[in-house]
C-alpha positions as CSV (number, residue, x, y, z in Angstrom):
1,M,0.4,4.5,25.8
2,A,-2.7,2.8,24.2
3,N,-5.5,0.3,24.8
4,I,-5.2,-2.4,22.1
5,L,-7.7,-5.2,21.4
6,V,-6.2,-8.3,19.8
7,V,-8.7,-10.6,18.1
8,D,-7.4,-14.0,17.0
9,D,-8.7,-17.5,17.4
10,E,-5.2,-18.9,17.8
11,H,-4.1,-18.9,21.5
12,G,-0.4,-18.8,20.7
13,I,-0.7,-15.7,18.5
14,R,-2.8,-13.9,21.1
15,D,-0.2,-14.6,23.7
16,L,2.7,-13.6,21.5
17,L,1.1,-10.3,20.4
18,S,0.0,-9.5,24.0
19,E,3.6,-10.1,25.3
20,I,5.1,-7.8,22.6
21,L,2.6,-5.0,23.0
22,N,2.7,-5.2,26.8
23,D,6.5,-4.8,26.7
24,E,5.9,-1.7,24.6
25,G,3.8,-0.2,27.4
26,H,0.4,-0.8,25.9
27,N,-2.7,-2.1,27.7
28,V,-3.8,-5.2,25.8
29,E,-7.2,-7.0,25.9
30,L,-7.7,-10.3,24.1
31,A,-10.6,-11.9,22.2
32,E,-10.8,-15.2,20.5
33,N,-13.8,-14.6,18.3
34,A,-16.1,-11.9,16.9
35,A,-18.6,-12.3,19.8
36,E,-15.9,-11.5,22.4
37,A,-14.5,-8.7,20.2
38,R,-17.9,-7.0,20.1
39,E,-18.2,-7.1,23.9
40,A,-14.6,-5.9,24.3
41,R,-15.0,-3.0,21.9
42,L,-18.1,-1.8,23.8
43,R,-16.5,-2.3,27.2
44,S,-13.0,-0.9,26.8
45,R,-13.3,1.3,23.7
46,P,-9.9,0.4,22.3
47,D,-7.6,2.9,20.6
48,L,-6.6,0.2,18.1
49,V,-7.8,-3.3,17.1
50,L,-5.6,-6.1,15.6
51,L,-8.2,-8.3,13.9
52,D,-7.6,-11.7,12.4
53,I,-9.5,-12.4,9.1
54,W,-10.1,-16.1,9.4
55,M,-12.2,-16.9,12.5
56,P,-14.7,-19.7,13.2
57,D,-17.9,-17.8,14.0
58,T,-17.6,-14.5,12.0
59,D,-14.7,-13.7,9.8
60,G,-12.7,-10.5,10.4
61,V,-13.8,-8.8,7.2
62,S,-17.5,-9.3,8.1
63,L,-16.9,-7.9,11.6
64,L,-15.1,-4.9,10.1
65,K,-18.0,-4.3,7.7
66,E,-20.4,-4.6,10.6
67,W,-18.6,-2.0,12.6
68,A,-18.3,0.3,9.6
69,S,-22.0,0.1,8.7
70,A,-23.0,0.8,12.4
71,G,-20.7,3.8,12.6
72,A,-18.6,1.9,15.2
73,L,-15.4,2.1,13.3
74,T,-14.0,4.9,15.6
75,M,-10.6,3.3,16.0
76,P,-8.0,2.1,13.5
77,V,-8.1,-1.6,12.7
78,I,-5.1,-3.6,11.5
79,M,-6.2,-6.8,9.7
80,M,-4.1,-10.0,10.1
81,S,-4.0,-13.2,8.1
82,G,-1.7,-15.9,6.8
83,H,-4.0,-17.1,4.0
84,A,-5.7,-13.9,2.7
85,T,-5.5,-12.9,-1.0
86,I,-4.7,-9.5,-2.3
87,D,-8.4,-9.0,-3.1
88,T,-9.3,-9.7,0.6
89,A,-6.7,-7.1,1.8
90,V,-7.9,-4.5,-0.8
91,E,-11.6,-5.1,0.3
92,A,-10.7,-4.7,4.0
93,T,-8.9,-1.5,3.2
94,R,-11.8,-0.2,1.2
95,I,-14.2,-0.9,4.1
96,G,-12.0,1.0,6.5
97,A,-9.1,-1.1,7.7
98,H,-5.9,1.0,8.4
99,S,-3.5,-1.7,7.1
100,F,-2.9,-5.4,6.6
101,L,-0.3,-7.7,8.2
102,E,0.6,-11.0,6.7
103,K,1.3,-13.9,9.1
104,P,3.8,-14.8,10.4
105,I,4.1,-11.3,11.6
106,T,7.6,-10.0,12.2
107,L,8.3,-7.8,15.3
108,Q,9.5,-4.9,13.2
109,K,6.4,-4.9,10.9
110,L,4.0,-5.2,13.9
111,L,5.5,-2.3,15.8
112,K,5.7,-0.1,12.7
113,A,2.1,-0.8,11.8
114,V,0.9,-0.2,15.4
115,E,2.8,3.1,15.7
116,Q,1.5,4.4,12.4
117,A,-2.1,3.5,13.3
118,L,-1.9,5.1,16.7
119,T,-0.3,8.2,15.3
120,R,-3.1,8.6,12.7
121,N,-5.7,8.0,15.4
122,A,-4.1,10.6,17.7
123,A,-4.1,13.2,14.8
124,R,-7.9,12.7,14.5
125,K,-8.6,13.5,18.1
126,P,-9.4,17.1,19.2
127,T,-6.5,19.1,20.6
128,A,-6.8,20.5,24.1
129,V,-7.1,24.3,24.4
130,P,-6.5,26.0,27.8
131,G,-9.8,27.0,29.3
132,V,-11.9,25.1,26.8
133,P,-13.2,21.7,28.0
134,I,-13.2,18.7,25.6
135,S,-16.3,16.4,25.7
136,A,-15.4,13.2,27.5
137,D,-15.6,9.9,25.6
138,P,-18.2,7.8,27.4
139,G,-16.8,4.9,29.3
140,R,-13.3,6.5,29.7
141,T,-11.9,8.1,32.7
142,P,-10.7,11.6,31.9
143,A,-6.9,12.1,32.2
144,V,-5.5,14.8,34.4
145,E,-2.7,16.9,32.9
146,F,-0.6,19.6,34.4
147,M,0.3,22.7,32.3
148,D,3.1,25.2,33.0
149,N,2.4,28.7,34.4
150,V,-1.3,28.3,35.0
151,P,-2.3,30.4,38.0
152,G,-3.9,28.4,40.8
153,Q,-3.1,25.0,39.4
154,S,-1.3,22.5,41.6
155,V,2.0,21.0,40.5
156,P,2.8,17.3,41.3
157,A,5.5,16.5,43.7
158,A,8.8,15.4,42.3
159,S,8.2,11.9,43.7
160,A,5.0,11.6,41.6
161,L,6.9,12.3,38.4
162,G,8.9,9.1,38.4
163,P,12.7,8.8,38.0
164,Q,14.5,12.1,37.6
165,S,17.4,12.9,35.2
166,Q,19.5,14.1,38.2
167,Q,19.9,11.8,41.2
168,T,22.3,11.4,44.1
169,F,24.2,8.1,44.5
170,D,26.1,6.7,47.5
171,L,29.7,6.3,46.3
172,D,30.8,4.8,49.6
173,K,30.2,1.3,48.3
174,P,32.1,-1.4,46.4
175,L,32.4,-0.6,42.7
176,R,30.0,-3.3,41.6
177,E,27.2,-2.2,43.9
178,A,27.7,1.5,43.1
179,R,27.7,0.7,39.3
180,D,24.5,-1.5,39.6
181,G,22.8,1.3,41.5
182,F,23.6,3.8,38.8
183,E,22.6,1.5,36.0
184,K,19.3,0.6,37.6
185,A,18.5,4.3,38.0
186,Y,19.6,5.0,34.5
187,F,17.3,2.4,32.9
188,E,14.4,3.2,35.1
189,F,14.7,6.8,34.0
190,H,14.7,6.0,30.3
191,L,11.8,3.5,30.7
192,A,9.8,6.3,32.4
193,Q,10.8,8.8,29.7
194,E,9.8,6.4,26.8
195,G,6.6,5.3,28.5
196,G,7.8,1.7,28.9
197,S,8.7,1.2,25.2
198,M,11.5,-1.4,25.1
199,T,12.1,-0.5,21.4
200,R,12.7,3.2,22.2
201,V,14.8,2.5,25.3
202,A,17.0,0.1,23.2
203,E,17.5,2.8,20.6
204,Q,18.1,5.5,23.2
205,T,20.7,3.4,25.2
206,G,22.3,1.8,22.2
207,L,21.7,-1.7,23.4
208,E,20.3,-4.7,21.4
209,R,16.8,-5.5,22.6
210,T,17.6,-9.0,23.8
211,H,20.7,-7.8,25.7
212,L,18.5,-5.0,27.2
213,Y,16.0,-7.5,28.5
214,R,18.8,-9.5,30.2
215,K,20.3,-6.4,31.7
216,L,17.0,-5.2,33.2
217,K,16.3,-8.6,34.7
218,Q,19.8,-8.8,36.2
219,L,19.3,-5.3,37.8
220,G,15.9,-6.1,39.1
221,V,14.2,-3.4,37.1
222,E,10.4,-3.7,37.0
223,L,9.3,-3.3,33.4
224,G,5.8,-2.3,34.4
225,K,7.2,0.8,36.2
226,G,7.7,2.9,33.1
227,K,4.3,2.0,31.5
228,R,1.8,4.8,31.3
229,A,-1.6,4.3,32.6
């Protein structure tokens, strides 16, 4: 999925956003002030930044302006605040912020804003063309992808592809054990298909998100299994 940097001086908000975004399959790094945010941006080159406006050392709008003037605004930034005025939100957008979220942030608004920002960011990146290398982004490990029908290219073993849509089950078991085995494989397959996104798995399987959490815990399904590196 994506590398997301969350910048907020409130510990509880950092933990909450981190938990939600991790459940969606994203890699999350946390910073509690502008100084840590600067270091994290240089170190991990995030795909998206969630930036609080009111912070003790340097406010979020000033940090956004700093990145923009230095040509470092290479990723979408979503501003967050519970006290900002409309003028502040307009100014942040004018500087280069992708969008603005008002606290307290609802789950639905957060996931929608993150998805829109990442979609826009992906559209700005160069598209791979067979036989034409793309310049690597400094500090990132290049991803290895497999394409169909390319002579001489190795294809990963089935075990490396994660859960498969067709599997064999041992039916010579009590009903409950056989059913649990099927359900575990079913959810692991959909988690892998959706890159660990609990929201998409809930939509795909027709379960309410809270019930889905309980079901996965009951079956012993590891949520981290479906997350993309």
